[in-house]
C-alpha positions in Angstrom: 106.0 106.0 82.9 103.5 104.1 84.4 100.4 106.6 85.5 100.2 106.1 89.2 103.1 105.1 92.3 100.9 102.0 93.1 101.4 100.5 89.1 105.1 101.6 89.4 105.4 99.5 92.4 103.9 96.4 91.4 106.4 96.8 88.0 109.4 97.7 90.5 108.3 94.4 92.2 108.0 91.9 88.1 111.3 93.8 87.7 113.0 92.7 90.7 111.6 89.0 90.1 109.0 88.9 92.4 110.7 88.7 95.7 109.0 86.7 98.0 109.6 87.0 102.4 111.9 84.7 103.6 110.1 82.0 105.7 113.5 82.5 109.0 114.6 85.3 109.6 118.1 86.0 110.1 118.3 89.7 109.9 120.3 91.1 112.9 118.5 93.5 115.2 119.6 96.9 116.4 117.6 96.0 119.8 116.7 93.3 121.0 112.7 93.2 119.5 113.1 91.7 116.5 108.8 91.3 116.4 109.4 94.5 114.1 110.8 92.1 111.2 108.1 89.3 111.8 105.3 92.1 111.3 107.3 93.5 107.9 108.0 90.1 106.5 104.3 88.9 106.8 103.8 92.0 104.8 101.1 92.0 101.8 102.4 93.3 98.2 98.9 95.2 98.2 99.5 97.2 101.8 101.9 99.9 103.8 104.2 99.2 106.0 103.7 100.9 109.4 107.0 103.4 109.5 107.8 102.7 113.4 108.5 99.2 112.1 110.1 100.7 108.7 112.5 103.0 111.7 113.2 100.1 113.0 114.0 98.0 110.4 116.2 101.4 109.3 118.1 101.1 112.4 118.6 97.3 111.9 120.5 98.2 108.9 122.8 100.3 109.7 123.7 98.7 113.6 122.8 95.3 113.4 125.5 92.8 113.9 123.9 91.2 110.0 122.2 92.4 107.3 119.5 89.6 105.4 119.5 90.5 101.9 116.6 88.7 101.0 114.3 90.1 103.3 116.2 93.7 101.8 115.0 93.1 98.7 111.5 92.3 99.9 111.5 95.2 102.1 113.0 97.9 99.7 109.5 98.3 97.6 107.8 99.0 100.8 110.2 101.9 101.7 110.2 103.4 98.8 106.4 103.6 99.2 106.6 105.3 102.0 109.8 107.4 100.8 107.6 108.7 98.0 104.6 109.5 99.9 106.8 111.8 102.1 108.4 113.9 99.1 105.2 114.1 97.4 102.6 115.2 100.0 102.7 117.8 102.2 102.7 117.3 106.2 103.8 113.2 106.1 103.7 111.9 109.4 107.2 110.2 110.3 110.0 112.2 108.9 112.6 109.9 110.3 112.2 107.1 108.2 112.8 109.7 105.3 115.8 110.7 107.3 117.1 107.2 107.9 115.8 105.5 104.8 118.7 108.4 102.9 120.8 107.9 105.6 121.6 103.7 105.0 121.4 104.3 101.4 124.2 106.8 101.1 126.1 105.7 104.5 125.8 102.0 104.4 126.9 99.4 101.6 123.8 97.3 101.5 123.0 98.1 98.1 126.2 97.1 96.4 125.9 94.4 99.2 122.4 92.8 99.1 121.1 93.8 95.2 122.7 93.0 91.9 123.0 96.4 88.9 120.4 95.9 87.4 118.6 95.7 90.8 120.1 99.1 91.9 119.5 100.5 88.5 115.9 99.2 88.9 115.6 101.6 92.2 117.1 104.5 91.2 115.1 105.0 87.9 111.5 104.5 90.5 112.9 107.4 92.8 113.7 109.5 89.3 111.0 108.9 88.3 108.8 109.9 91.4 111.4 113.1 91.6 110.8 114.0 88.1 106.7 113.0 89.1 107.0 115.9 92.2 108.5 118.0 89.5 106.0 118.4 87.1 102.9 118.4 89.6 104.6 121.9 90.4 101.7 124.8 89.7 102.9 127.5 91.4 105.2 130.5 91.9 105.6 131.7 95.5 105.7 130.6 98.9 106.0 131.2 102.2 107.1 128.2 104.8 109.9 125.8 104.7 107.2 122.8 104.5 105.9 123.6 100.5 106.5 121.2 97.7 110.0 122.8 96.1 111.8 122.2 99.5 110.7 118.9 99.7 111.6 118.0 95.5 114.6 119.9 95.8 116.2 118.4 98.7 115.3 115.1 96.4 117.1 115.4 93.9 120.1 117.3 96.0 120.5 114.0 98.2 120.2 111.4 94.8 123.4 112.6 93.7 124.9 111.3 97.2 123.1 108.1 96.8 123.2 107.1 92.6 125.3 107.9 89.9 122.1 109.5 87.3 121.0 112.7 88.2 121.8 114.0 84.7 118.7 111.6 83.7 116.7 113.8 86.2 117.8 116.8 84.7 118.1 116.4 80.8 114.5 115.2 81.6 113.0 118.0 83.8 115.2 121.2 81.5 113.5 120.4 77.9 110.9 121.9 79.5 108.3 119.8 78.6 105.3 120.5 80.8 104.2 123.4 83.0 105.0 121.8 85.8 108.7 121.1 84.5 108.9 125.2 84.2 107.5 126.2 87.2 109.9 123.8 88.8 113.1 125.5 86.3 111.7 128.7 87.4 112.0 127.4 91.9 115.7 126.3 91.2 117.0 129.0 88.7 115.3 131.6 91.6 117.9 130.0 94.2 120.9 131.4 91.4 119.8 134.4 90.7 118.7 136.2 93.6 120.5 137.4 97.3 118.4 135.2 100.7 116.3 138.0 101.1 115.0 138.8 97.6 114.0 135.9 95.8 110.4 136.8 94.2 109.5 132.9 94.7 110.5 132.1 98.0 108.9 134.7 101.0 112.3 135.6 103.5 113.1 133.6 106.2 110.7 133.9 109.1 111.9 132.6 112.8 107.4 131.2 113.1 107.7 129.7 109.7 110.8 129.0 108.1 111.1 129.7 104.3 113.9 131.7 102.8 115.0 130.0 99.7 115.9 126.7 99.6 118.9 125.0 99.9 120.9 123.4 97.0 123.9 121.8 98.4 122.0 120.0 102.0 121.4 116.9 101.4 119.0 115.2 103.9 118.7 112.0 105.3 121.8 112.0 108.4 124.5 112.7 105.3 126.7 115.4 106.6 129.7 114.2 105.9 128.6 113.1 102.0 129.4 114.7 98.8 128.1 114.2 95.5 128.8 111.2 92.9 132.1 112.1 90.7 129.9 112.0 87.8 127.0 114.1 89.3 129.9 116.6 89.7 130.6 116.4 86.6 127.8 116.3 84.6 126.7 120.0 86.5 129.8 121.2 86.4 129.1 120.9 82.0 125.6 121.6 82.9 125.9 125.2 84.5 128.8 125.4 83.4 128.1 129.0 81.6 125.0 131.1 82.8 124.2 131.9 79.4 122.5 127.4 79.1 120.9 128.6 82.9 119.5 132.0 80.9 118.1 130.0 77.8 116.6 127.1 79.7 115.3 130.3 82.4 113.6 131.6 79.0 112.4 129.0 77.8 111.0 128.3 81.1 108.6 131.6 80.9 107.9 130.8 77.0 106.1 127.9 78.2 104.4 129.5 81.0 102.3 132.0 78.5 99.2 132.4 79.6 99.7 130.0 82.8 98.3 132.3 85.8 102.1 132.4 87.2 103.8 133.7 84.4 104.2 137.7 85.7 106.3 136.1 88.3 108.3 133.9 86.1 108.6 136.9 83.9 109.8 139.0 86.7 112.7 136.8 87.4 113.5 136.8 83.8 113.6 140.5 83.6 115.7 140.3 86.6 118.6 138.6 84.8 120.5 141.8 84.3 120.7 142.9 87.3 121.6 139.3 88.6 123.7 137.7 85.6 127.0 138.5 88.0 125.5 136.4 90.7 124.2 133.8 88.7 127.9 133.4 87.0 129.5 132.7 90.6 126.9 130.0 92.0 127.2 128.5 88.5 130.9 127.2 88.8 129.9 127.7 93.0 127.6 124.5 93.1 129.5 122.0 92.1 132.1 122.7 94.1 130.1 122.6 97.1 128.1 119.9 96.6 131.9 118.1 95.8 132.7 118.6 99.3 131.8 118.0 103.0 130.2 120.8 104.5 128.2 120.9 107.8 124.3 121.1 107.7 123.3 124.4 107.7 126.1 126.4 105.9 126.1 129.6 103.5 128.0 128.9 101.3 126.5 131.0 98.6 129.1 133.7 97.6 127.1 137.1 97.6 
């Protein structure tokens, strides 16, 4: 894995064949003004795209009369750069782009129509690495308010299950617990499987002014309200969470990894609460794959408590 996002973007472009912008723009536009397409097509790889232009382009891909594959291939790295920033930088602006980008990937046929199998695999690999990098950057275990780090990576992981069939490759790497960041992320996630929503020691209860509470493990980002996880991801999660003991083993490993870390006392509390939470944990391990396999309305509370 490359060390920086810039290096990963350079490698992404190389694997995509170093695409160049088409000389003639034939992309259909949602509204009459195509100037945002001209600006995007003139970007150099070292430049960042304007997010408003990218938002307009996402609407073109959803509602325009035609899609220009060559332009899509050229602009994908610029889109992925902004997406990467959205999931990894707190208070990053223009959330509308992330929502529109996920919608294009999850609700249109653009990926299958414009990219080869190898090109799609390259895109998914970049996204997996971004999510894993964010998982590995976790460094604490108490949060108040809904803009904190865990909400972003958990949302990205959950939404990835709609877009790509490779959640297994993220999950298996993460649950090796071979770094402290992965251990902390495991405690964050498993706490959502264990506790009633106002009892979680990692995530302070919801408040009207700050939001918060435990992250929802089945809400998809973007306008994917009628979407579900892809079948390979559902089958994998059924097997991975099939027995509560599997999850407890990972939690135990995470606490061991955090020995002497400043957040170890909270991780140890989560582990010590397992006996009183084990019935709920088992029920939710069974329920989560079924929830992700079912189209559900955003914000609906579906946990068995």
